[in-house]
N, C-alpha and C positions, 0 to 999 in steps of 0.2 A: 504494500500500500504506500502511495506517495504521501510524504509528510511535508506540509507547506507551512513556513513561518509567515504569519499574516502581515507583520509589520517589522520595522527596524527595531522598535522598542524591545520586542521579545528576543530578537537576535542579540542585541546589545546586552540584555540581562544575562543570557546564557554565556556569552563571550566573557563577561566580567566576573563570573564565578571563579573560585579558586580552582586550580588544575584537577584536584581529586574529585570535587563536586561536579565539575564540567564533564569529566570522564564518565561519572555515574549517569549524568543526564544523557550523554551520547549513547550509553549502553541501553538505557530504558527506551530512548527514542528508536533505537534499532529493533528492540522487541516490538514496538508499535508498528514499525514498517513491516516486520516479518509476519506478524499474526493479525494485524488490523483489528477488526471488531472483536476478535476473540481474546484480546488482552484483558486480564482480570487481576484481582488482588494477588499478590501485594503490590504489583506494578501500577495498577490503574483502578480508579473507583469512579462510579457515576455520581454526579452531583445533582442529577435530575434535569428534566427538560432539555435533554440533548447535550449537556455539558459534562465533561469528564476531566479528571485530574490524573496526571502522571505523578507518581509518588516516589521521590528520590530520597532515600534514607542515607545517613552518614553523619558526619560532624554537624552538618546543617540539614534541616528538613526542608527540602525544596519541593514546591508544587508547580507543575506546568499544566495550565489549563488548555483544553483542546476540544474540538468537536469534529464530527464526521459530516461531510457533504459530498455528494457525487463520487463516492468511493475514494475519497481523499480525507486525510486527517489535517485539520487546520489548527496549528498551535497559535494561541491568541494572547496568552498572558502567563507570566511567571512571577513567583515571589518566594521569599524565605519564610517559612511558617514558624511563628513564634508562640502561638497559642493553640488551644485545642480546636478552635473553629476558624474557618476562613473569615477574614474581616468583611464587614458589609461593604466597605469601599472597594476591596478587591473583587467581590462578587458583582457589585454594580458595574464596575468597569468591564468585567468579563461578559456580563449579559449585554452590555452595549456593543461590544465588539462582536459577540455572537450574532446579534441582530444584523450588523454590517455584513458579516460573512454570508449569512443566509440570503440577504438581499443581493449581494454583489457577486458572489462566487458561482 
């Protein structure tokens, strides 16, 4: 499955991670490319309404949010998770970008 980074912001976020965390993100992204919709815990989790998170564990808990459209995975947002729940700000941003992808992709 093709994985597409929706904007420069997500590419920059991943590029600026420390080397070990960046390597973990790449490995998890490769799993997504290989198995597509079949990816599941512990690598991925549904957030509902068509939004999913790649779960990268290590020194930092990184979350990469993505969605599927036209047999492609669109990576739309990333952040370092510091609490038990995803912040309202991160979810609002992800839902806004999700709407863009659905309309434009």
